[in-house]
N, C-alpha and C positions, 0 to 999 in steps of 0.2 A: 481711798479704799479700792483695792484691786477688784473686789467682788461686786462693786456697785453696778457696773454696767450689766453683769449677769443677773443681779437681783432685780433690776429695773425690767429687764427682758422677761424674766420669769413672771413678775407681777403683771405686765402687759398681757402675756400669753394666758395666764390664768383668768384675767379679766375678760378677754376675748371669749374664752371658753364658757365662762358664766353667762355672758350675754347671748351666745349662740344658743344655749339652752332655752333662753327666753325669746328666741326668734328675732334677735337683733344681730344683724351681720355687720361686722367691722371690717372695712376694706383697707384701712391704713392703720398701722400700729399706734402711731402717735395720737390717733383720734380718741383712744381710750382716756388719755390724760386730759385732752381738750374737753371731753364730756364733763369732767369734774370741775372745769373752770368757766362753764358758760354762764354769762351774765344776762344775756338777752336772747330770746327766741323769736324769730320772725316766722309766723304761721301763715302759710298760704291758705286762704279761706276755702276755695273750691278744691275738694278732694282730700283736704287735710282736716279742717274743722267740720266741713259738711261731707256728705256721702258722694257728692258729684253725681246725683241721680235726679236731674231736673224733672219736675212734673208741672204742667200747666194747670192752674187752679182758677184763674180769673181772666176774663176777656171783656174789654170795655170798647164798644163801638159808639157811633154818634148818638144812638137812642137807647141802647140796652147795656146793662151790666150783667154779664153772664157768668154763672158758676159752672166749673167743669169738675166732675168727680166720677171716676171710673167709667168713662166714655159717656157720661150723661151730661147734657147741656140743659141748664135750667135758668130761668129768670123769675125772681121772687117765688122760687120753689115750684114754678110751673115748667114742665118739660118743653123743650124747643126742638124743632127740626132745623139743625144749623144750616143745611144747604138751601133752605127756603128763605134765608135772610141774606140779601145780596152783599151787604158790607161785611158780614161775618164769613160768608163763602169766599169773598175776595181776600180777606185777611188770612184765611186758612191756606189758600192757594199761594199767597205771598210767602208764608212760612215754609212751604214745600219747595217753591222754585228759587227762592233766595237762600239756598242751602247747599251744602256739599255732602249731606248724609247719603250714604249708599244703602239701597234696600235689597235684601236677599230674602228668599222664601216667597210665600204667598203674600197677597195684599191684604190679609186679614190681620188686625192689630195684635191678636194673641199669638199669631204664628210668624209674623214678620220678624226679621232680624235686621237691626239698624246698625250701621257703622258710621260714626261721626262724632261731633262734639256733643256733650250732654244737653246743651241748650237747643241745638238744631234737632237732635233726636227727639226732644220733648215736643217741639212744634210739629214735626212730621207725624209723631205718634198721635197727637191730638187731631190732625187732619185725617189720619186713617180712621180714627174712632168716629169722626163725623161723617164718614162715608166717602171721602174724597179719593178718587181713583188716581193715585199719584203717578203711576207709570204712564197712564194715558195722558195725564196733564203735562208731564214732562215731555212726552212724545209730540204733543200738540204745540208746546211752547219750547223748542230747542234753545239751548243756552248759546248766546252769541259772545258775551264777555262777562267778566266778573271783577269787581273791585273789593278787595278784602278790607276789613277793619284795620286801622293803623293808628298811630299815636296822634296824627293830625286829623284823622277821619274816623270818629267813634261810631261808625255805622258801615254796613255792608250794602253794596249795590250790585244787582245782577241784571243783565240785559237779555231779552228773549224775543224770538220771532213769534208772531201770532198767526193763526190760520188765515186772517185777513191780509197778511203781508205787512203789518205794522210792527213797530218795535215797542216792547213793553218793558219798562224799568221797575224793578221791585227794590225796596229799601227797607231794612231792618236795623235797629240799633238803639243808641241812647235816645230816650224820648225827647228831651229838650232840643237836641240837635236836629232830629228828624222833623219834629213839629216846627221848628224855625224855618225849615226849608219849604214847608207845605203852605200853598195859598188856598187850596181847596179841601173839601171834606166829602166823603161818600156818605150820603144820607138817603135812605129809602130808595137806594139804587140810582140816585142822581148826584151829580157833582155840583156842590154848592160852596160858595165862598165862605171861608172860615172867618167868622166875626171875632172881634177882640174878646168878648165875654166868653165865647166858646174856647178860645185859646187859654184863657185864664182857668176855665173849668177843667180842661184837660191837664194843665199843669198841677192844679190842686189834687186831682185824681192820682196823678203820677206820684206826688209827694205822699199821699195817703197810702197808696199800695206799697211803695218802697218803705215806708214807715212801719208796715206790717211784716218787715223782713222778706218781701218778695223781690225777686229779680224781675225788673220791668223792661219790656222791649216795646219801642214804637214802630209801627208798620205803615208804609205808604207805597203808592205806585204812580206811575205816569205812562201815558201811551202817546207815541208820536209817529209820524211818518219816517220811513228809513232815510229820506233825503234831508230831513230836518236835523240840525244840530241841537240836541236836547239841552234846554235850560231848566234844570230840575226845580229851581225856585219858582218858575213860572207855571210849570206843568204838574208838579207833585200833588197828589191827592192823599189826604190823611185817611187811614183805615181804622186805627184804633190802638189800644194798649193791650199787651199780653203780660199777665203776671205769673211768674213761675216760682215754685218753692223748692228749695234743696235742703232736705232734712239735716239737722245738725247730728253729728256722730254721737252715739251713746257714750256717756262718761267724759265728755269734753269739759264741762263746767267743773266737775270735781278735779280733773287733771289741771286745769287752769289754777284752781285753789292750791293744789299741792306745789306747783311751780312757784307761785307767789310766796308760799311759806318757806320754800327753799331759797328765797332771795333772788329769784330769777324774774326779770321783767318779760312781759309778753307783748308782742306786737302783731296785729292782724293786717295782712295785705290782701286787697281784693280789687277786682275790676268793676264792682257794683257801684251804684251811686252812693253818695254820702248818707242819705237817709236810710237806705237798706243796710249799709255797713254799720251805721250807728245802732240799728235795731238788733242786729245779730250780735254785735260786740257787747251790747248791754245784756243780752240774754245769757251769755257765757261768762260775763264778768271779766272781760279782758283787762280792764283798768284796775281791778281790785278795789280797794277803798278810795282810790284817787278819782278825781274828776276825769271823765272820758274826753280825750283830745283827739280830733280828727284832722287830717291834712289831705286835701284834695289834690289830684295830680295837676289841675290847672295852676295851682300855686306852686307846686313842686317843680314844674318845668323851668320857670323863670327864676328860681331861687338860687342865690349865691351858695356855692358849696360850703363855705365857712358858716353862713347863717343856717343852712340846712343841718349841719353837724350840731349846732347849738339847739336848734328846735327839736332835733331827733331825740334828745334826752327826755322829753316829756310827751311825745306824740305816741298814742296807743294804736291808732288805726290809720291806714293810708288807703284812700278810695280812688276808684277809677284809674287803677295803676296798669301800666303796660310793662312788658318785659324789661325795657331799658330803665324804667323807673325803679323796678325791683333792685336792679344792680346799684343804682344810685343810693337807694335807701340803705342797703346793707353797708356800702362804703361810708355813708354818713354816720351811721351808728358806730362803726369802727373808728371813725375819726374822733368821735366823742369819747373814746377810750374804753369802749366796752368790748368784751369777747362775745362774738355774735354766732348763733346757729340759725340756719335757714332751712325750712322744710318745703318740699315741693314734689310734684309728680309729673309735670309736663315738660315738653321740649323747651318752652319759653322760660322755664325756671333754671335751665342749665347755667347761664352766666352768674346768676346770684348764688346758686349752690356752690359754684366753683370759687367765687370771691369770698364767701363767708369763711369764718374760722372753722366752722363745722357744717358741712352739707348733709342734710338728712333727707333721703328719698323714700317713697312708698314702694314696697316690693311688688305688690300685686297689680295695683292700678297705675303705677309709675311707668314712665317710658324708659326705653333702653338708655337714652341720652342722660336722663336724670339719674338713673342708677350708676351710670358709668362715671359721672363727675362727682357723685356724692362720696362722703367719708363713711357714712352710716346708712344702712338700708333696713327699714322696719319691714320684715318679710311678711307679716300678716296685716299691714296697714293699720295697726292698732296703736293709737297714740299713747295708750296706757303703758306700752312697752318702752316708750320714750322716758317715762319716769324711772322704770327699772334700769334702763341704760345709764341715765344720769346717776342713779344711786350706785351702780357698779363702777362708773367712772370715778366717782368721789371716793369710793372704797379703795380702788386701785391707787389713786393719788395718796390717800392717807396711808396705805400700806408701804408705799415707796418712801414716804416721809418718815415713817417709823423705821424702815430699814436704814435710811441715811443716818438718823439719829443714833441707831444701835451701832452702826459702823464707826461713826465718829467717836462714840463713847468707848468702845473696846479698843480701837486703834490708839486713842489718845492715852489710855491707861498704859499700853505697851510702850508708847513714846516716852511717857513720864518715867517709867521704871528704868528704861535704858538710858535716858538722858541723865537722870539723877545719879545712877551708878557711875556713869562716865565722869560726871562733874566731881563726885566724891573720890574718884580714883580707885574704885574697888573692882574695876574690870567689868566684863559683860556677865550680868546675872543670868542671862538666858542665851543659849546657843541657837544657831539657826534652825535646827531640827525641832527644838522646843517651841520656837516661835511659830513654825509651820504647823506643829501639832495643835498649838492653842488656836491658830487661825481656823484650822479644819473643824475642831470641836466647838469653839465658842463663836465663830462667825457664820459658817455655812448653814448649819442645822437650825440655829435660832432664826436666821434670816428667812429660811424656807418656811418656818413656822409662821413668821409674821406675814409672809406673802399670802397664805391661805387663811388669814384671820377674817372672821365674819364682820360685816359692817357694823359700825357703832349705831346704837338705837336712834340717836338723834341726827343721823348723817344728813337727812333731808330737812332738818330744821336749821342747819347752819348756812351762813352765806357762802357763795362760791368763792374759790381761791382766786387771788388777784392775777395769777400768772396767765399770759396770753398763750393760747394753744397754737399749734402749728397750722 
């Protein structure tokens, strides 16, 4: 049918206009059709499922379990002066110095403006609330070098000069890895050797805190002479655990339920520990009625691609994931035969957004890189508009399908009439102008009507189409 390309383009254009009214920006025309055929959505936890607004709520040192709420530090509901506790003061300084957060404005918590990652901003804000003069602290301990967190090193290390001319190393990161490097512990202002039972107690506390859906960081430091080559395993002193909460976005659980009813599988990808990931995934019902399955990056790294593709069919959560892992996860799900959408907002989400059949970026909190490579941008960072976009995508696909069926039916009837007349030898029953008139009246206007048809009431109760998007 000659009018099919035009009908498809009209359907795509109308679908894009409908989505734009719902604050969904479509950057590629074919993405409208892909929205209707999504079978699996990979949801990046931080900034997508959660608000990406980290807040420190718990701190555990050698002897105290401290609750933090609105700049108040308490132990068993008794108020504390945080800077009077040596290990807590050192832990707060570690969070300030082992950080790349930039501070603008005054040094008052309510007036300061922080520029950095949500995790480091939360640590710096807590130190400000405790009364730490961060500018003075950074001036007295100038940065010498920094080692960022990486796939092989799940912690960050910064080196600073001290007023006494020594070198001080601060470490923050995954509690099991940081604890494994520590031989000592700061207790009552003194460095004491870590006993086995103390290590076990810290590990249990880490599991308990992460099981409460907290992101947990381990903190440590070491001080050496400049001429000494530091061996962190011999010098590192354990400071404590910091638990942070990142509130889940409003409406995420109902959204997950709607996606499941629409036949779309949901997968959560996070850099958190398995216990934290499990708690959050359980809260939002990421696995639906199925048993929740988690795969840690330690297993993912050494896994054969074919085995990963087979396992990806039943995994709901990937924990302690790096940017390279995200790309492998998307490719593994694609290898299992599924049409995959990936959500993200950071620079490190770029490769996975590009590789997915449909990349979905956040419009407000998303980085320029994420928006540039994505096919769809949610302008208001509202995941509920994702359901609207999927509904519009399926409607567009259905309207194109109806147009194709209509074209085939009307053109087939014309072919049968002409072929039958020629076979019977009675000549041409319709001249060219009559055929053209029939085409204009019976094809163009009905197809335009089909293009603007409202979605079917059960459009989100049906399984996605099997066609792989572009």
